[in-house]
BAGU-416864 format. One line per field, with one value per residue: residue in one letter; x, y, z of N, C-alpha, C in turn; chain; residue number from 0. Coordinates in steps of 0.1 Angstrom, whole numbers. Layout:
N
residuo: c(A, ...)
nxx: c(X, ...)
nyy: c(Y, ...)
nzz: c(Z, ...)
caxx: c(X, ...)
cayy: c(Y, ...)
cazz: c(Z, ...)
cxx: c(X, ...)
cyy: c(Y, ...)
czz: c(Z, ...)
cadena: c(A, ...)
num: c(NUM, ...)
end
This chain:
355
residuo: c(X, X, X, X, X, X, X, X, X, X, X, X, X, X, X, X, X, X, X, X, X, X, X, X, X, X, X, X, X, X, X, X, X, X, X, X, X, X, X, X, X, X, X, X, X, X, X, X, X, X, X, X, X, X, X, X, X, X, X, X, X, X, X, X, X, X, X, X, X, X, X, X, X, X, X, X, X, X, X, X, X, X, X, X, X, X, X, X, X, X, X, X, X, X, X, X, X, X, X, X, X, X, X, X, X, X, X, X, X, X, X, X, X, X, X, X, X, X, X, X, X, X, X, X, X, X, X, X, X, X, X, X, X, X, X, X, X, X, X, X, X, X, X, X, X, X, X, X, X, X, X, X, X, X, X, X, X, X, X, X, X, X, X, X, X, X, X, X, X, X, X, X, X, X, X, X, X, X, X, X, X, X, X, X, X, X, X, X, X, X, X, X, X, X, X, X, X, X, X, X, X, X, X, X, X, X, X, X, X, X, X, X, X, X, X, X, X, X, X, X, X, X, X, X, X, X, X, X, X, X, X, X, X, X, X, X, X, X, X, X, X, X, X, X, X, X, X, X, X, X, X, X, X, X, X, X, X, X, X, X, X, X, X, X, X, X, X, X, X, X, X, X, X, X, X, X, X, X, X, X, X, X, X, X, X, X, X, X, X, X, X, X, X, X, X, X, X, X, X, X, X, X, X, X, X, X, X, X, X, X, X, X, X, X, X, X, X, X, X, X, X, X, X, X, X, X, X, X, X, X, X, X, X, X, X, X, X, X, X, X, X, X, X, X, X, X, X, X, X, X, X, X, X, X, X)
nxx: c(-835, -825, -839, -850, -838, -844, -825, -817, -805, -785, -775, -756, -772, -760, -742, -757, -777, -811, -822, -831, -826, -844, -834, -835, -823, -815, -815, -803, -787, -774, -779, -788, -815, -832, -859, -875, -876, -871, -877, -868, -851, -821, -789, -791, -772, -766, -784, -806, -822, -850, -855, -876, -880, -899, -896, -875, -846, -831, -802, -797, -770, -761, -762, -786, -808, -815, -787, -779, -777, -801, -826, -847, -877, -891, -918, -921, -931, -934, -937, -934, -912, -912, -908, -923, -925, -924, -917, -895, -865, -841, -807, -791, -765, -741, -736, -743, -733, -737, -758, -777, -802, -816, -818, -843, -860, -864, -848, -827, -793, -771, -743, -726, -706, -694, -699, -688, -702, -726, -759, -791, -822, -855, -879, -912, -942, -954, -933, -923, -898, -885, -876, -842, -832, -809, -775, -742, -712, -682, -648, -616, -585, -561, -531, -530, -530, -548, -571, -577, -581, -602, -628, -645, -670, -677, -690, -716, -721, -738, -736, -741, -757, -772, -767, -746, -730, -707, -686, -667, -643, -629, -614, -604, -589, -599, -618, -649, -667, -700, -725, -758, -791, -817, -845, -851, -836, -809, -773, -742, -708, -686, -660, -629, -607, -575, -565, -537, -517, -529, -542, -571, -598, -628, -651, -667, -668, -682, -669, -687, -687, -686, -664, -642, -632, -632, -618, -618, -593, -594, -575, -550, -551, -555, -565, -575, -574, -592, -595, -625, -635, -653, -667, -671, -650, -622, -592, -564, -548, -536, -526, -531, -522, -544, -537, -520, -487, -461, -477, -482, -500, -526, -550, -579, -596, -630, -653, -662, -666, -674, -674, -704, -700, -679, -653, -638, -627, -635, -626, -631, -613, -608, -595, -573, -593, -607, -616, -601, -591, -592, -582, -595, -581, -593, -588, -579, -587, -571, -557, -549, -536, -552, -555, -565, -595, -607, -633, -644, -648, -649, -639, -651, -675, -695, -702, -720, -727, -745, -773, -772, -746, -734, -729, -714, -724, -710, -704, -697, -689, -679, -680, -706, -720, -732, -720, -720, -704, -692, -688, -663, -655, -631, -630, -622, -631, -653, -662, -696, -706, -728, -736, -749, -760, -760, -765, -740, -738, -737, -743, -757, -785, -799, -830, -853, -874, -908, -905)
nyy: c(610, 620, 644, 640, 659, 685, 695, 722, 729, 749, 756, 755, 763, 767, 748, 725, 719, 719, 737, 747, 722, 701, 681, 651, 643, 614, 613, 594, 577, 592, 591, 604, 616, 626, 650, 671, 696, 730, 749, 771, 793, 810, 799, 796, 799, 804, 800, 810, 807, 821, 832, 817, 796, 797, 809, 809, 823, 830, 838, 848, 841, 860, 884, 892, 907, 934, 940, 934, 910, 887, 883, 859, 851, 825, 805, 779, 746, 730, 704, 689, 700, 713, 741, 773, 799, 833, 861, 883, 903, 928, 926, 949, 948, 931, 895, 883, 864, 855, 856, 868, 864, 886, 883, 891, 888, 909, 920, 913, 908, 912, 900, 911, 897, 900, 926, 939, 949, 957, 949, 958, 945, 950, 929, 916, 907, 885, 872, 881, 899, 932, 959, 971, 987, 998, 1004, 997, 1005, 989, 1000, 994, 974, 948, 928, 906, 902, 890, 883, 903, 929, 946, 954, 927, 916, 890, 875, 876, 880, 878, 891, 878, 894, 908, 933, 940, 934, 915, 918, 899, 909, 898, 909, 933, 925, 927, 926, 939, 957, 964, 985, 975, 984, 967, 969, 991, 985, 993, 1000, 1009, 1018, 1006, 997, 984, 957, 948, 920, 899, 907, 896, 873, 871, 871, 851, 835, 836, 829, 827, 816, 794, 807, 834, 850, 846, 847, 831, 831, 820, 821, 825, 827, 825, 800, 796, 799, 825, 837, 856, 878, 891, 922, 941, 961, 949, 950, 936, 917, 902, 872, 848, 828, 801, 772, 755, 732, 701, 697, 702, 697, 706, 713, 731, 749, 762, 777, 773, 771, 775, 763, 758, 730, 719, 719, 736, 727, 720, 729, 733, 734, 738, 727, 734, 717, 704, 690, 684, 684, 705, 699, 711, 714, 734, 756, 759, 780, 802, 802, 796, 776, 742, 721, 691, 673, 663, 654, 636, 647, 629, 635, 661, 695, 706, 727, 747, 734, 716, 714, 692, 701, 686, 679, 656, 649, 659, 673, 674, 691, 684, 702, 698, 671, 664, 656, 648, 643, 624, 627, 614, 629, 622, 615, 627, 647, 641, 629, 605, 587, 579, 564, 573, 587, 610, 616, 647, 675, 699, 711, 737, 752, 747, 745, 739, 725, 714, 686, 692, 717)
nzz: c(782, 751, 728, 694, 666, 643, 614, 597, 566, 548, 514, 482, 453, 429, 427, 423, 442, 456, 473, 505, 529, 551, 576, 597, 628, 646, 679, 696, 681, 662, 635, 604, 584, 554, 553, 541, 515, 508, 481, 453, 460, 452, 458, 489, 511, 538, 569, 596, 627, 645, 680, 691, 675, 656, 631, 602, 587, 556, 537, 503, 484, 463, 436, 427, 434, 424, 421, 446, 473, 488, 514, 529, 545, 564, 576, 601, 602, 631, 637, 614, 602, 578, 556, 549, 527, 535, 530, 510, 510, 498, 507, 505, 497, 477, 475, 502, 532, 557, 587, 615, 641, 664, 700, 710, 689, 671, 652, 623, 615, 588, 571, 543, 522, 495, 490, 512, 535, 560, 568, 584, 594, 605, 621, 617, 636, 624, 614, 590, 571, 571, 548, 547, 577, 586, 574, 569, 553, 550, 547, 535, 534, 531, 533, 516, 483, 465, 480, 497, 488, 492, 515, 532, 548, 569, 589, 614, 648, 679, 712, 746, 760, 742, 731, 716, 684, 667, 640, 618, 595, 567, 546, 556, 577, 604, 634, 642, 665, 671, 686, 693, 685, 688, 686, 670, 649, 644, 642, 657, 654, 679, 686, 673, 665, 653, 633, 630, 602, 571, 580, 579, 593, 599, 611, 643, 678, 710, 742, 764, 789, 783, 786, 770, 736, 704, 672, 639, 615, 582, 560, 572, 584, 612, 647, 666, 700, 722, 750, 765, 774, 800, 787, 763, 745, 727, 733, 719, 728, 721, 693, 673, 652, 629, 616, 612, 624, 601, 579, 545, 525, 506, 523, 539, 567, 579, 598, 633, 666, 701, 724, 741, 769, 771, 773, 751, 717, 683, 649, 614, 585, 552, 527, 541, 550, 575, 610, 633, 666, 699, 733, 760, 782, 813, 830, 817, 791, 770, 743, 735, 711, 703, 681, 648, 631, 604, 582, 565, 538, 512, 515, 540, 553, 572, 605, 632, 666, 685, 707, 731, 733, 723, 696, 665, 635, 604, 573, 540, 515, 488, 483, 487, 511, 544, 575, 605, 636, 666, 698, 720, 755, 760, 742, 716, 683, 668, 640, 633, 613, 600, 571, 550, 518, 502, 483, 479, 507, 531, 555, 588, 611, 642, 655, 680, 674, 671, 682)
caxx: c(-834, -824, -849, -846, -836, -844, -814, -820, -792, -783, -767, -754, -779, -751, -735, -766, -787, -824, -826, -829, -831, -847, -830, -839, -812, -818, -807, -796, -777, -767, -782, -795, -824, -838, -873, -882, -868, -877, -871, -871, -841, -808, -778, -795, -761, -766, -797, -806, -835, -854, -853, -887, -880, -911, -892, -861, -842, -820, -797, -794, -757, -761, -764, -798, -818, -810, -773, -776, -782, -815, -829, -860, -883, -899, -925, -917, -940, -925, -939, -929, -899, -914, -907, -932, -919, -933, -914, -881, -860, -827, -797, -785, -752, -740, -729, -744, -728, -740, -768, -780, -814, -813, -825, -857, -867, -867, -839, -817, -781, -766, -729, -725, -692, -689, -700, -681, -711, -735, -773, -799, -836, -864, -888, -926, -948, -957, -920, -918, -886, -886, -865, -832, -833, -796, -766, -728, -702, -668, -638, -603, -579, -549, -518, -532, -534, -559, -583, -579, -580, -613, -635, -653, -677, -679, -699, -722, -723, -743, -731, -751, -767, -779, -765, -734, -728, -693, -684, -654, -641, -617, -607, -598, -582, -604, -631, -655, -678, -711, -737, -771, -804, -825, -859, -852, -828, -798, -760, -732, -695, -681, -645, -624, -594, -568, -559, -523, -518, -530, -549, -584, -608, -639, -662, -665, -677, -680, -669, -700, -687, -686, -652, -633, -637, -624, -620, -609, -587, -595, -563, -538, -552, -552, -575, -571, -581, -594, -603, -636, -636, -667, -673, -672, -638, -614, -577, -559, -537, -530, -529, -526, -525, -555, -532, -510, -473, -455, -485, -479, -510, -534, -562, -585, -606, -644, -663, -656, -676, -669, -683, -714, -695, -668, -640, -631, -630, -634, -625, -631, -603, -611, -582, -569, -606, -607, -619, -591, -596, -584, -587, -595, -576, -605, -584, -576, -593, -561, -560, -539, -541, -552, -554, -574, -603, -612, -647, -648, -653, -641, -642, -660, -679, -700, -706, -728, -727, -759, -775, -768, -731, -730, -726, -712, -727, -701, -710, -687, -695, -675, -683, -720, -723, -734, -714, -721, -692, -695, -679, -659, -653, -618, -631, -619, -643, -653, -673, -707, -711, -740, -732, -761, -757, -768, -757, -734, -742, -729, -746, -767, -791, -807, -843, -859, -886, -919, -902)
cayy: c(606, 632, 646, 641, 673, 689, 702, 730, 729, 758, 750, 763, 758, 768, 735, 714, 716, 723, 748, 745, 709, 698, 667, 647, 635, 605, 618, 583, 570, 602, 588, 615, 613, 638, 651, 679, 706, 743, 752, 784, 803, 809, 799, 799, 792, 804, 802, 813, 806, 831, 826, 809, 785, 799, 814, 807, 833, 825, 847, 843, 846, 864, 899, 892, 916, 947, 942, 929, 897, 887, 876, 854, 847, 813, 800, 765, 736, 725, 689, 682, 706, 719, 756, 780, 812, 845, 872, 885, 917, 929, 929, 961, 946, 918, 883, 880, 851, 852, 864, 864, 870, 890, 875, 895, 885, 922, 924, 904, 915, 904, 903, 910, 894, 905, 941, 944, 957, 951, 955, 954, 945, 946, 917, 918, 896, 873, 867, 888, 908, 945, 964, 975, 998, 1004, 999, 1002, 1001, 989, 1005, 990, 963, 943, 925, 895, 910, 883, 881, 914, 942, 954, 948, 915, 912, 875, 869, 885, 873, 886, 887, 872, 905, 912, 947, 942, 925, 914, 915, 896, 913, 891, 918, 944, 919, 933, 923, 952, 957, 974, 985, 971, 988, 957, 973, 1000, 980, 1002, 996, 1020, 1012, 1008, 995, 974, 951, 943, 907, 899, 910, 884, 862, 869, 866, 846, 832, 841, 822, 829, 805, 795, 817, 847, 857, 844, 846, 824, 835, 813, 830, 817, 827, 821, 786, 797, 804, 836, 837, 870, 882, 900, 931, 943, 969, 942, 951, 924, 917, 889, 867, 836, 824, 787, 767, 745, 721, 693, 702, 696, 695, 718, 715, 743, 747, 774, 774, 777, 774, 773, 761, 751, 720, 725, 721, 746, 721, 718, 738, 726, 743, 731, 730, 730, 714, 693, 683, 679, 693, 706, 697, 717, 715, 747, 758, 765, 791, 814, 801, 793, 763, 732, 713, 677, 666, 666, 643, 637, 648, 618, 641, 672, 708, 708, 741, 748, 721, 720, 705, 690, 708, 677, 678, 642, 647, 669, 671, 681, 692, 684, 709, 694, 657, 663, 647, 653, 632, 625, 623, 613, 635, 614, 622, 635, 658, 636, 626, 592, 586, 570, 556, 579, 596, 613, 623, 659, 683, 712, 716, 748, 757, 739, 751, 729, 728, 702, 682, 697, 730)
cazz: c(768, 742, 718, 680, 662, 629, 610, 585, 559, 536, 503, 470, 442, 418, 427, 421, 452, 453, 482, 520, 532, 564, 580, 611, 635, 657, 691, 703, 672, 654, 621, 598, 573, 548, 556, 531, 508, 504, 468, 448, 463, 446, 468, 503, 517, 553, 575, 610, 634, 655, 693, 694, 665, 647, 618, 597, 577, 547, 527, 490, 482, 449, 434, 418, 439, 419, 424, 460, 477, 493, 527, 528, 558, 563, 588, 603, 609, 642, 638, 602, 598, 565, 556, 540, 525, 539, 521, 507, 509, 495, 518, 502, 493, 470, 481, 517, 535, 571, 593, 629, 646, 678, 711, 712, 677, 666, 640, 617, 610, 577, 566, 529, 519, 483, 491, 523, 542, 570, 568, 595, 590, 615, 618, 621, 644, 616, 609, 577, 573, 565, 541, 556, 586, 587, 565, 571, 543, 554, 538, 539, 527, 539, 526, 506, 471, 459, 488, 507, 481, 497, 527, 530, 560, 568, 599, 625, 661, 690, 726, 754, 765, 730, 728, 707, 674, 663, 626, 613, 581, 562, 538, 564, 589, 616, 641, 645, 675, 669, 695, 686, 690, 681, 684, 659, 638, 642, 648, 657, 657, 692, 686, 664, 668, 641, 633, 624, 587, 562, 586, 573, 602, 592, 620, 657, 687, 724, 751, 772, 801, 777, 790, 759, 722, 694, 658, 630, 604, 569, 552, 580, 590, 626, 656, 676, 712, 727, 762, 763, 785, 805, 777, 750, 736, 726, 733, 715, 736, 716, 680, 672, 639, 628, 608, 619, 622, 590, 567, 537, 515, 506, 531, 545, 577, 576, 609, 646, 677, 713, 729, 750, 782, 771, 775, 738, 706, 670, 637, 602, 575, 538, 521, 549, 552, 589, 622, 643, 680, 710, 747, 764, 796, 820, 838, 809, 778, 759, 736, 732, 699, 705, 669, 637, 627, 590, 580, 556, 526, 507, 517, 551, 556, 586, 613, 643, 678, 690, 720, 742, 733, 720, 682, 655, 621, 595, 560, 530, 503, 474, 481, 488, 522, 558, 583, 619, 644, 681, 707, 731, 768, 759, 732, 703, 675, 662, 630, 637, 602, 593, 560, 542, 505, 501, 474, 483, 520, 536, 569, 595, 623, 649, 662, 685, 667, 679, 687)
cxx: c(-835, -835, -844, -846, -839, -831, -817, -806, -793, -773, -765, -762, -770, -743, -744, -776, -801, -829, -822, -835, -833, -843, -835, -828, -818, -809, -799, -785, -769, -770, -791, -803, -829, -853, -880, -872, -876, -870, -874, -862, -828, -797, -782, -784, -761, -780, -796, -820, -838, -854, -864, -889, -893, -908, -878, -859, -830, -815, -796, -780, -755, -760, -776, -809, -814, -796, -769, -781, -796, -816, -844, -864, -892, -906, -921, -928, -931, -926, -933, -915, -900, -914, -917, -927, -929, -930, -899, -878, -846, -819, -789, -770, -750, -733, -730, -739, -731, -750, -771, -793, -812, -822, -839, -866, -872, -860, -831, -806, -775, -752, -729, -711, -687, -689, -693, -689, -719, -749, -781, -814, -845, -874, -902, -931, -951, -944, -915, -907, -888, -874, -855, -835, -820, -786, -752, -719, -688, -659, -624, -598, -568, -539, -520, -538, -546, -572, -586, -577, -591, -619, -644, -659, -681, -688, -704, -726, -727, -737, -743, -761, -774, -778, -753, -734, -714, -693, -670, -653, -628, -608, -599, -589, -586, -616, -637, -666, -688, -721, -749, -783, -814, -839, -861, -843, -816, -785, -751, -719, -690, -665, -642, -610, -588, -563, -545, -525, -519, -538, -563, -594, -622, -651, -657, -674, -673, -678, -682, -699, -686, -674, -641, -640, -627, -628, -611, -605, -586, -582, -551, -539, -549, -565, -569, -580, -581, -600, -613, -637, -651, -674, -675, -660, -630, -599, -572, -548, -531, -535, -523, -531, -537, -550, -522, -496, -467, -463, -484, -489, -517, -547, -566, -595, -619, -652, -656, -667, -669, -678, -693, -709, -683, -654, -631, -636, -627, -634, -623, -620, -607, -598, -576, -581, -607, -613, -607, -597, -587, -590, -586, -591, -587, -601, -582, -581, -583, -563, -547, -544, -540, -550, -564, -582, -608, -627, -652, -654, -644, -647, -653, -663, -683, -702, -714, -728, -741, -761, -771, -754, -726, -725, -722, -717, -718, -705, -698, -692, -692, -676, -698, -724, -724, -730, -716, -709, -696, -684, -676, -657, -641, -618, -628, -632, -642, -665, -683, -711, -722, -734, -744, -756, -766, -759, -753, -739, -732, -731, -757, -772, -800, -820, -849, -872, -898, -917, -895)
cyy: c(619, 632, 647, 656, 674, 697, 709, 733, 739, 753, 760, 756, 758, 756, 723, 711, 722, 735, 745, 731, 708, 683, 664, 639, 627, 608, 607, 578, 580, 600, 600, 611, 626, 638, 659, 689, 718, 748, 767, 795, 800, 810, 803, 793, 793, 807, 804, 812, 818, 824, 816, 797, 786, 802, 811, 818, 828, 837, 840, 849, 849, 879, 901, 901, 930, 950, 938, 915, 898, 880, 872, 848, 835, 811, 785, 757, 728, 709, 682, 688, 713, 735, 761, 794, 823, 856, 873, 900, 916, 931, 941, 960, 933, 907, 882, 866, 846, 861, 859, 871, 874, 882, 879, 894, 898, 925, 912, 912, 906, 909, 901, 909, 902, 921, 947, 953, 949, 958, 950, 955, 942, 935, 920, 906, 884, 867, 873, 898, 920, 949, 969, 987, 1005, 997, 1005, 996, 1001, 994, 1001, 978, 958, 937, 914, 902, 903, 884, 893, 928, 951, 947, 936, 911, 898, 869, 880, 877, 882, 882, 883, 882, 912, 927, 950, 930, 926, 910, 911, 901, 908, 900, 928, 938, 926, 926, 935, 949, 968, 973, 982, 976, 979, 962, 982, 996, 988, 997, 1008, 1014, 1016, 1007, 985, 969, 945, 929, 909, 900, 897, 873, 860, 864, 863, 844, 835, 834, 825, 816, 806, 805, 831, 856, 857, 843, 839, 827, 827, 822, 821, 816, 822, 806, 786, 800, 814, 835, 851, 869, 892, 909, 934, 952, 962, 942, 938, 926, 903, 885, 854, 834, 810, 781, 757, 733, 713, 698, 694, 695, 708, 720, 728, 740, 761, 770, 779, 780, 770, 772, 755, 739, 726, 728, 731, 741, 720, 727, 730, 737, 735, 736, 725, 729, 702, 684, 676, 689, 693, 706, 703, 715, 729, 748, 765, 777, 804, 814, 798, 779, 755, 723, 698, 669, 671, 653, 645, 638, 638, 624, 653, 685, 710, 723, 742, 734, 726, 710, 704, 696, 699, 674, 665, 641, 660, 665, 680, 680, 693, 689, 702, 679, 654, 653, 654, 641, 634, 619, 624, 620, 626, 622, 631, 645, 653, 631, 612, 591, 576, 561, 562, 590, 598, 621, 635, 669, 697, 718, 727, 751, 748, 746, 740, 734, 715, 699, 686, 711, 731)
czz: c(759, 732, 704, 676, 647, 626, 597, 578, 547, 526, 492, 458, 429, 417, 426, 431, 448, 462, 496, 523, 547, 567, 594, 616, 646, 669, 698, 694, 664, 639, 616, 586, 567, 549, 544, 525, 505, 492, 464, 452, 456, 457, 482, 512, 533, 558, 590, 615, 643, 669, 697, 685, 657, 633, 615, 587, 569, 538, 514, 485, 467, 448, 426, 423, 436, 423, 438, 462, 483, 507, 526, 542, 555, 577, 589, 609, 618, 643, 626, 597, 584, 567, 546, 539, 528, 530, 519, 507, 504, 507, 516, 498, 486, 478, 496, 520, 549, 577, 607, 633, 660, 688, 714, 699, 670, 653, 636, 612, 600, 573, 551, 525, 507, 484, 503, 532, 552, 569, 580, 590, 602, 611, 624, 629, 637, 610, 596, 581, 565, 557, 551, 564, 589, 578, 568, 560, 549, 543, 543, 532, 536, 529, 515, 493, 463, 466, 496, 501, 486, 509, 523, 544, 559, 578, 608, 637, 672, 703, 734, 759, 754, 727, 720, 697, 668, 648, 622, 598, 576, 554, 545, 575, 602, 621, 646, 655, 673, 681, 687, 693, 682, 678, 672, 647, 634, 648, 647, 661, 671, 692, 675, 669, 656, 644, 628, 609, 579, 568, 581, 583, 596, 601, 635, 666, 701, 731, 759, 784, 796, 780, 778, 746, 713, 680, 649, 618, 592, 562, 559, 586, 605, 634, 665, 688, 718, 741, 758, 776, 789, 795, 764, 741, 737, 727, 730, 724, 731, 701, 678, 658, 640, 621, 616, 615, 610, 577, 559, 525, 516, 514, 536, 555, 573, 588, 622, 657, 689, 716, 739, 764, 783, 773, 762, 727, 693, 659, 624, 592, 562, 531, 528, 552, 565, 598, 631, 657, 690, 723, 751, 779, 803, 829, 830, 795, 767, 754, 735, 721, 703, 693, 659, 634, 613, 591, 570, 542, 522, 510, 528, 554, 570, 592, 625, 654, 683, 704, 732, 743, 729, 706, 676, 642, 612, 581, 550, 517, 490, 472, 485, 499, 535, 567, 598, 627, 659, 688, 719, 744, 768, 748, 718, 696, 669, 652, 635, 626, 594, 583, 551, 529, 504, 493, 480, 496, 525, 551, 575, 608, 629, 654, 667, 677, 676, 684, 700)
cadena: c(A, A, A, A, A, A, A, A, A, A, A, A, A, A, A, A, A, A, A, A, A, A, A, A, A, A, A, A, A, A, A, A, A, A, A, A, A, A, A, A, A, A, A, A, A, A, A, A, A, A, A, A, A, A, A, A, A, A, A, A, A, A, A, A, A, A, A, A, A, A, A, A, A, A, A, A, A, A, A, A, A, A, A, A, A, A, A, A, A, A, A, A, A, A, A, A, A, A, A, A, A, A, A, A, A, A, A, A, A, A, A, A, A, A, A, A, A, A, A, A, A, A, A, A, A, A, A, A, A, A, A, A, A, A, A, A, A, A, A, A, A, A, A, A, A, A, A, A, A, A, A, A, A, A, A, A, A, A, A, A, A, A, A, A, A, A, A, A, A, A, A, A, A, A, A, A, A, A, A, A, A, A, A, A, A, A, A, A, A, A, A, A, A, A, A, A, A, A, A, A, A, A, A, A, A, A, A, A, A, A, A, A, A, A, A, A, A, A, A, A, A, A, A, A, A, A, A, A, A, A, A, A, A, A, A, A, A, A, A, A, A, A, A, A, A, A, A, A, A, A, A, A, A, A, A, A, A, A, A, A, A, A, A, A, A, A, A, A, A, A, A, A, A, A, A, A, A, A, A, A, A, A, A, A, A, A, A, A, A, A, A, A, A, A, A, A, A, A, A, A, A, A, A, A, A, A, A, A, A, A, A, A, A, A, A, A, A, A, A, A, A, A, A, A, A, A, A, A, A, A, A, A, A, A, A, A, A, A, A, A, A, A, A, A, A, A, A, A, A, A, A, A, A, A, A)
num: c(0, 1, 2, 3, 4, 5, 6, 7, 8, 9, 10, 11, 12, 13, 14, 15, 16, 17, 18, 19, 20, 21, 22, 23, 24, 25, 26, 27, 28, 29, 30, 31, 32, 33, 34, 35, 36, 37, 38, 39, 40, 41, 42, 43, 44, 45, 46, 47, 48, 49, 50, 51, 52, 53, 54, 55, 56, 57, 58, 59, 60, 61, 62, 63, 64, 65, 66, 67, 68, 69, 70, 71, 72, 73, 74, 75, 76, 77, 78, 79, 80, 81, 82, 83, 84, 85, 86, 87, 88, 89, 90, 91, 92, 93, 94, 95, 96, 97, 98, 99, 100, 101, 102, 103, 104, 105, 106, 107, 108, 109, 110, 111, 112, 113, 114, 115, 116, 117, 118, 119, 120, 121, 122, 123, 124, 125, 126, 127, 128, 129, 130, 131, 132, 133, 134, 135, 136, 137, 138, 139, 140, 141, 142, 143, 144, 145, 146, 147, 148, 149, 150, 151, 152, 153, 154, 155, 156, 157, 158, 159, 160, 161, 162, 163, 164, 165, 166, 167, 168, 169, 170, 171, 172, 173, 174, 175, 176, 177, 178, 179, 180, 181, 182, 183, 184, 185, 186, 187, 188, 189, 190, 191, 192, 193, 194, 195, 196, 197, 198, 199, 200, 201, 202, 203, 204, 205, 206, 207, 208, 209, 210, 211, 212, 213, 214, 215, 216, 217, 218, 219, 220, 221, 222, 223, 224, 225, 226, 227, 228, 229, 230, 231, 232, 233, 234, 235, 236, 237, 238, 239, 240, 241, 242, 243, 244, 245, 246, 247, 248, 249, 250, 251, 252, 253, 254, 255, 256, 257, 258, 259, 260, 261, 262, 263, 264, 265, 266, 267, 268, 269, 270, 271, 272, 273, 274, 275, 276, 277, 278, 279, 280, 281, 282, 283, 284, 285, 286, 287, 288, 289, 290, 291, 292, 293, 294, 295, 296, 297, 298, 299, 300, 301, 302, 303, 304, 305, 306, 307, 308, 309, 310, 311, 312, 313, 314, 315, 316, 317, 318, 319, 320, 321, 322, 323, 324, 325, 326, 327, 328, 329, 330, 331, 332, 333, 334, 335, 336, 337, 338, 339, 340, 341, 342, 343, 344, 345, 346, 347, 348, 349, 350, 351, 352, 353, 354)
end
């Protein structure tokens, strides 16, 4: 019997939300209910948990911290899901949009979208986050005159051995590999790989076998498939559309995840308002497009697959809803009927009830 989950949901207060919401998902039915709200933050759009589920970290997607965004640390009541603020720090660059906690609970890496930079912050035993211990400013541009005039770091993803962090930079059309010294909160550039011009890489996910990587390209409405070498370098071998053949509306991708068993891949489309569904060839990691399933709302941002692989929670930012979809045996998705009204949801992170 699966265990119920807490879902911590980051939101945009500029669009009417109150902060970070704690939801509870019934592991048997997929029904979602609201539990509590942590208020007092501006635009806590993306949140991340530490490895022990003791603490949660949220960025503030603003420039209100002396021209930069902010990172806030919370302690978690594992029984109630309530959050208690510990402290805050500047992210050293404006408009942070993504962050990740390393596997040893030593450092947090933040991608500052508006500033086109990456900051690193060490973490104390009580969960408090320190001022930045490292900072890297990206420099570059690409062909889209409106969206790629400068660097825009969009996500930070750790590898399974916790020694490399991958940064998708939408403005530069690059995925950059940094070596991570988590204990001292330092990063150093190891390599980079260029996307096709104008694609705009956004989010990055490993296949469970760690041999293949999938990157959704926001501007190109595509997914790129990469092989991962033993040194962590990436080689692109496939690019595939996230939209149905013949569809000509305006859309941009948002988030990307594999199924827990590694057989399927999902990518959200804002505009087409769907999750693209792919089967994964288990011999080489390449993708075949199965179809698209509506998220039953407008502008789906991030989504999350439950740890038991049974459900997906999709968040519709512009129609203020969180929708539960059941993952079928063939990878397709079926709405469960659970639709929770929630203002401007952006990001979701799971934690088992009770820790």
